[in-house]
The first five atom37 places (N, CA, C, CB, O) and aatype in JSON, in Angstrom:
{
  "aatype": [12, 10, 0, 9, 7, 6, 10, 19, 15, 1, 15, 2, 10, 3, 17, 16, 12, 19, 1, 13, 12, 0, 14, 11, 3, 16, 14, 18, 19, 7, 11, 19, 11, 19, 7, 18, 7, 3, 19, 11, 12, 15, 13, 2, 9, 15, 1, 6, 3, 9, 3, 0, 13, 12, 19, 6, 5, 9, 16, 2, 9, 5, 18, 9, 1, 15, 12, 14, 9, 9, 7, 15],
  "atom_mask": [
    [1, 1, 1, 1, 1],
    [1, 1, 1, 1, 1],
    [1, 1, 1, 1, 1],
    [1, 1, 1, 1, 1],
    [1, 1, 1, 0, 1],
    [1, 1, 1, 1, 1],
    [1, 1, 1, 1, 1],
    [1, 1, 1, 1, 1],
    [1, 1, 1, 1, 1],
    [1, 1, 1, 1, 1],
    [1, 1, 1, 1, 1],
    [1, 1, 1, 1, 1],
    [1, 1, 1, 1, 1],
    [1, 1, 1, 1, 1],
    [1, 1, 1, 1, 1],
    [1, 1, 1, 1, 1],
    [1, 1, 1, 1, 1],
    [1, 1, 1, 1, 1],
    [1, 1, 1, 1, 1],
    [1, 1, 1, 1, 1],
    [1, 1, 1, 1, 1],
    [1, 1, 1, 1, 1],
    [1, 1, 1, 1, 1],
    [1, 1, 1, 1, 1],
    [1, 1, 1, 1, 1],
    [1, 1, 1, 1, 1],
    [1, 1, 1, 1, 1],
    [1, 1, 1, 1, 1],
    [1, 1, 1, 1, 1],
    [1, 1, 1, 0, 1],
    [1, 1, 1, 1, 1],
    [1, 1, 1, 1, 1],
    [1, 1, 1, 1, 1],
    [1, 1, 1, 1, 1],
    [1, 1, 1, 0, 1],
    [1, 1, 1, 1, 1],
    [1, 1, 1, 0, 1],
    [1, 1, 1, 1, 1],
    [1, 1, 1, 1, 1],
    [1, 1, 1, 1, 1],
    [1, 1, 1, 1, 1],
    [1, 1, 1, 1, 1],
    [1, 1, 1, 1, 1],
    [1, 1, 1, 1, 1],
    [1, 1, 1, 1, 1],
    [1, 1, 1, 1, 1],
    [1, 1, 1, 1, 1],
    [1, 1, 1, 1, 1],
    [1, 1, 1, 1, 1],
    [1, 1, 1, 1, 1],
    [1, 1, 1, 1, 1],
    [1, 1, 1, 1, 1],
    [1, 1, 1, 1, 1],
    [1, 1, 1, 1, 1],
    [1, 1, 1, 1, 1],
    [1, 1, 1, 1, 1],
    [1, 1, 1, 1, 1],
    [1, 1, 1, 1, 1],
    [1, 1, 1, 1, 1],
    [1, 1, 1, 1, 1],
    [1, 1, 1, 1, 1],
    [1, 1, 1, 1, 1],
    [1, 1, 1, 1, 1],
    [1, 1, 1, 1, 1],
    [1, 1, 1, 1, 1],
    [1, 1, 1, 1, 1],
    [1, 1, 1, 1, 1],
    [1, 1, 1, 1, 1],
    [1, 1, 1, 1, 1],
    [1, 1, 1, 1, 1],
    [1, 1, 1, 0, 1],
    [1, 1, 1, 1, 1]
  ],
  "atom_positions": [
    [[101.54, 86.93, 83.9], [100.44, 86.25, 84.85], [100.17, 85.15, 84.4], [99.17, 86.89, 85.02], [100.14, 84.13, 85.1]],
    [[99.85, 85.21, 82.66], [99.41, 83.56, 81.75], [100.03, 83.62, 81.49], [98.54, 82.99, 80.79], [99.74, 83.01, 80.46]],
    [[101.18, 83.89, 81.32], [102.55, 83.04, 80.79], [103.37, 82.25, 82.09], [103.77, 84.28, 80.01], [104.09, 81.31, 81.74]],
    [[103.32, 82.46, 83.08], [103.36, 81.71, 83.81], [102.7, 80.47, 84.24], [103.41, 82.24, 84.31], [102.92, 79.31, 84.6]],
    [[101.79, 81.3, 84.02], [100.29, 80.21, 84.44], [100.7, 78.89, 83.14], [0.0, 0.0, 0.0], [100.43, 77.69, 83.13]],
    [[101.27, 79.54, 82.37], [100.96, 78.62, 80.67], [102.36, 77.62, 81.12], [101.27, 79.95, 78.52], [102.63, 76.67, 80.38]],
    [[103.09, 77.83, 82.17], [105.21, 77.5, 81.81], [104.33, 76.13, 83.25], [107.46, 79.64, 82.68], [104.05, 74.94, 83.18]],
    [[104.19, 77.14, 84.32], [103.78, 75.54, 85.56], [103.0, 74.64, 84.77], [102.56, 75.87, 87.21], [103.33, 73.45, 84.68]],
    [[101.84, 75.2, 84.09], [100.55, 73.72, 84.66], [101.64, 73.14, 83.17], [97.76, 73.95, 84.42], [101.31, 71.96, 82.99]],
    [[102.31, 73.38, 82.52], [103.3, 72.2, 80.82], [103.85, 71.37, 82.33], [105.44, 73.41, 79.14], [103.34, 70.35, 82.8]],
    [[104.82, 72.02, 82.8], [105.97, 71.48, 83.48], [105.22, 69.83, 84.39], [106.66, 72.96, 84.72], [104.11, 69.38, 84.66]],
    [[105.85, 69.65, 84.46], [106.14, 67.78, 85.14], [105.89, 68.3, 86.57], [108.2, 66.77, 84.94], [105.44, 67.34, 87.2]],
    [[105.96, 69.15, 87.2], [106.1, 68.95, 88.46], [104.34, 69.15, 89.14], [107.35, 70.07, 88.98], [103.66, 69.99, 88.56]],
    [[103.62, 68.31, 90.43], [102.88, 68.4, 91.07], [103.05, 70.53, 92.23], [103.11, 66.73, 91.74], [103.63, 70.98, 93.22]],
    [[101.73, 71.21, 90.73], [101.58, 72.21, 91.08], [100.43, 71.86, 92.12], [101.44, 73.1, 90.02], [100.05, 70.76, 92.54]],
    [[99.91, 73.43, 92.47], [98.81, 74.13, 93.27], [98.39, 75.4, 93.03], [99.11, 74.2, 94.48], [98.65, 76.11, 94.0]],
    [[97.65, 76.19, 91.85], [97.87, 77.93, 92.09], [96.25, 78.72, 92.42], [98.65, 78.76, 90.29], [95.14, 78.95, 91.93]],
    [[96.94, 78.87, 93.42], [95.79, 79.58, 94.22], [95.81, 80.7, 94.21], [95.64, 79.38, 95.43], [96.66, 81.52, 94.57]],
    [[94.46, 80.8, 93.61], [93.38, 82.41, 93.35], [92.33, 83.12, 93.98], [92.63, 82.38, 92.33], [91.17, 82.72, 94.06]],
    [[92.79, 84.2, 94.43], [92.08, 84.77, 95.32], [91.72, 86.6, 94.67], [93.04, 84.56, 96.81], [92.31, 87.08, 93.69]],
    [[90.85, 87.22, 95.34], [90.56, 88.84, 94.33], [90.69, 89.16, 95.77], [88.78, 89.43, 93.16], [91.54, 88.35, 96.16]],
    [[90.37, 89.79, 96.65], [90.62, 90.85, 97.58], [91.37, 90.3, 98.69], [89.38, 91.49, 98.05], [90.79, 89.93, 99.71]],
    [[92.39, 90.25, 98.59], [93.12, 90.44, 100.57], [92.34, 91.63, 100.96], [95.29, 90.99, 100.89], [91.62, 92.48, 100.44]],
    [[93.05, 91.12, 102.71], [92.58, 92.33, 103.31], [93.43, 91.94, 104.33], [91.0, 92.65, 103.58], [94.17, 90.96, 104.4]],
    [[93.19, 93.09, 105.33], [94.73, 93.13, 106.89], [93.3, 92.81, 107.63], [96.07, 95.3, 107.62], [92.54, 93.68, 108.05]],
    [[93.13, 91.72, 107.71], [92.06, 91.72, 108.71], [92.17, 90.13, 109.41], [90.46, 92.09, 107.9], [92.71, 89.22, 108.77]],
    [[91.65, 89.93, 110.67], [91.68, 88.83, 111.54], [92.37, 87.2, 111.1], [90.22, 88.72, 111.85], [91.49, 86.46, 111.53]],
    [[93.15, 86.54, 110.66], [92.86, 84.74, 110.4], [91.14, 84.96, 111.08], [94.31, 83.23, 111.72], [90.67, 85.71, 111.94]],
    [[90.5, 83.78, 110.1], [89.29, 83.89, 110.15], [89.36, 81.7, 110.66], [88.48, 84.78, 108.37], [88.85, 81.24, 111.69]],
    [[89.75, 81.26, 110.1], [89.49, 79.62, 109.63], [88.56, 79.41, 108.51], [0.0, 0.0, 0.0], [88.09, 78.27, 108.63]],
    [[88.05, 80.05, 107.41], [86.49, 79.46, 107.1], [86.88, 80.17, 105.58], [84.74, 80.21, 108.26], [86.51, 81.26, 105.15]],
    [[87.85, 79.03, 104.85], [88.16, 79.31, 103.54], [86.87, 78.0, 102.65], [90.19, 79.03, 103.32], [86.69, 76.78, 102.58]],
    [[86.18, 79.49, 102.07], [85.34, 78.33, 100.02], [86.61, 78.45, 99.66], [83.78, 79.3, 98.26], [87.56, 79.2, 99.9]],
    [[86.38, 77.53, 99.03], [86.83, 76.64, 97.75], [86.54, 76.56, 96.36], [86.58, 75.59, 97.96], [86.22, 75.49, 95.83]],
    [[86.62, 77.44, 95.85], [85.84, 76.55, 94.33], [87.06, 76.91, 93.0], [0.0, 0.0, 0.0], [88.24, 77.24, 93.03]],
    [[85.82, 76.6, 91.59], [86.42, 77.31, 90.73], [85.41, 78.01, 89.96], [87.27, 76.56, 90.01], [85.21, 77.78, 88.77]],
    [[84.85, 78.78, 90.58], [84.18, 79.89, 89.38], [82.4, 78.97, 90.28], [0.0, 0.0, 0.0], [81.34, 79.58, 90.35]],
    [[82.57, 77.72, 90.74], [81.06, 76.77, 90.99], [80.76, 77.26, 92.36], [81.18, 74.8, 90.98], [79.7, 76.84, 92.83]],
    [[81.66, 78.27, 93.32], [80.93, 78.26, 94.79], [80.7, 79.7, 94.39], [81.86, 77.83, 96.46], [81.13, 80.37, 93.44]],
    [[79.7, 80.04, 95.67], [79.03, 81.54, 95.71], [79.78, 81.71, 97.19], [76.97, 81.7, 95.66], [79.49, 81.02, 98.16]],
    [[81.05, 83.03, 97.2], [81.78, 83.29, 98.42], [82.29, 84.81, 98.0], [83.06, 82.08, 98.78], [82.56, 85.17, 96.85]],
    [[82.31, 85.2, 98.6], [82.48, 86.34, 98.76], [84.48, 87.17, 98.85], [81.52, 86.37, 100.06], [85.12, 87.31, 99.89]],
    [[84.83, 87.45, 97.79], [86.31, 87.31, 97.37], [87.03, 88.42, 98.61], [86.6, 87.88, 95.46], [88.24, 88.65, 98.59]],
    [[86.32, 88.89, 99.38], [87.44, 89.77, 100.49], [88.22, 88.39, 101.54], [86.22, 91.2, 101.85], [87.58, 87.44, 101.09]],
    [[88.91, 87.94, 102.32], [89.45, 87.66, 102.25], [90.92, 87.44, 103.12], [89.12, 87.96, 101.58], [91.89, 87.77, 102.44]],
    [[91.26, 86.94, 104.45], [92.26, 87.86, 105.57], [93.5, 86.86, 105.04], [91.78, 87.8, 107.74], [93.41, 85.63, 105.1]],
    [[94.52, 87.46, 104.59], [95.7, 87.34, 103.74], [96.59, 86.23, 104.97], [96.53, 89.16, 103.29], [97.5, 85.41, 104.84]],
    [[95.71, 86.77, 106.29], [96.53, 85.27, 107.17], [95.72, 83.52, 106.77], [96.19, 85.59, 109.43], [96.26, 82.42, 106.92]],
    [[94.1, 83.86, 106.18], [93.06, 82.94, 106.33], [94.24, 81.99, 104.71], [90.88, 83.8, 106.09], [94.57, 80.81, 104.62]],
    [[94.57, 83.23, 103.67], [95.34, 83.26, 102.64], [96.76, 82.07, 103.09], [95.7, 84.97, 102.37], [97.07, 80.99, 102.58]],
    [[97.17, 82.59, 103.83], [98.68, 82.15, 104.26], [98.47, 80.25, 104.65], [99.28, 83.32, 106.01], [99.15, 79.24, 104.46]],
    [[97.34, 80.54, 105.19], [97.3, 79.37, 106.16], [97.01, 77.94, 105.04], [95.86, 79.66, 107.47], [97.14, 76.74, 105.3]],
    [[96.54, 78.66, 103.61], [95.97, 77.79, 103.16], [96.95, 77.52, 102.27], [94.73, 77.99, 102.79], [97.1, 76.5, 101.6]],
    [[97.45, 78.27, 102.3], [98.61, 77.91, 101.01], [99.68, 76.79, 101.93], [99.74, 79.74, 100.32], [100.46, 75.95, 101.47]],
    [[99.41, 77.09, 103.33], [100.9, 76.36, 104.02], [100.23, 75.06, 103.84], [101.51, 76.77, 105.93], [100.79, 74.06, 103.39]],
    [[98.95, 75.12, 104.23], [98.26, 73.26, 104.49], [98.39, 72.8, 102.55], [95.63, 73.2, 105.36], [98.38, 71.59, 102.34]],
    [[98.5, 73.67, 101.34], [98.94, 72.74, 100.57], [100.07, 72.09, 100.22], [98.69, 72.97, 99.87], [100.18, 71.11, 99.48]],
    [[100.92, 72.71, 100.83], [102.63, 71.68, 101.11], [101.9, 70.01, 101.06], [103.71, 72.07, 103.41], [101.96, 69.27, 100.08]],
    [[101.4, 69.78, 102.01], [100.89, 68.4, 102.51], [99.47, 67.92, 102.09], [100.88, 68.4, 104.01], [98.93, 66.86, 102.38]],
    [[98.99, 68.94, 101.33], [97.82, 68.17, 100.34], [97.17, 68.21, 98.96], [96.87, 68.28, 100.83], [96.83, 69.17, 98.27]],
    [[97.07, 66.89, 98.73], [97.21, 66.63, 97.1], [96.39, 66.46, 96.56], [97.81, 65.76, 96.61], [96.5, 66.27, 95.35]],
    [[94.66, 66.44, 97.43], [93.89, 67.46, 97.1], [93.71, 68.32, 95.66], [94.25, 68.2, 97.97], [93.17, 67.87, 94.65]],
    [[94.15, 69.3, 95.78], [94.42, 70.84, 95.05], [95.75, 70.63, 93.58], [95.27, 72.15, 96.65], [96.19, 71.54, 92.89]],
    [[96.15, 68.88, 93.49], [97.38, 69.11, 92.87], [96.44, 69.49, 91.62], [98.61, 67.79, 92.8], [95.21, 69.41, 91.5]],
    [[97.91, 70.11, 90.34], [97.69, 70.23, 88.96], [96.04, 71.46, 88.72], [97.47, 68.33, 88.35], [95.3, 71.4, 87.74]],
    [[95.9, 72.24, 89.66], [94.63, 72.62, 89.26], [95.41, 74.45, 90.34], [92.84, 71.22, 89.97], [96.37, 74.95, 90.92]],
    [[94.05, 74.64, 89.92], [93.78, 76.15, 90.5], [92.56, 77.33, 90.53], [94.65, 76.78, 89.95], [92.11, 78.21, 89.8]],
    [[92.3, 76.58, 92.25], [90.88, 76.71, 92.7], [91.29, 78.02, 93.41], [90.15, 75.38, 93.68], [92.35, 78.39, 93.91]],
    [[90.17, 78.53, 93.28], [89.96, 80.02, 94.02], [89.32, 79.82, 94.99], [89.25, 81.12, 93.33], [88.33, 79.09, 94.99]],
    [[89.89, 80.63, 96.35], [89.53, 81.39, 97.59], [88.49, 82.43, 98.22], [90.37, 81.88, 97.71], [88.03, 83.21, 97.39]],
    [[88.17, 82.54, 99.11], [87.1, 83.8, 98.98], [86.31, 83.08, 100.68], [0.0, 0.0, 0.0], [86.5, 81.97, 101.18]],
    [[85.7, 83.87, 101.02], [85.37, 83.26, 102.63], [83.76, 83.77, 102.52], [86.5, 84.16, 104.28], [82.98, 83.58, 103.46]]
  ]
}
């Protein structure tokens, strides 16, 4: 994983690497907390919320060339 991260981060691409810790098979909530280790959050997050956040990143430039951590 580290090698992949290094390859992507050194590329000329617009990239976002979304990090999450404990995906759960729970329903979509729609409240995702985003941070870089500086935001208090639960690491439990539904797979549906992860999916929605990642799809949103296709058109969102806020996290380009960064690795946000998401949770609930």
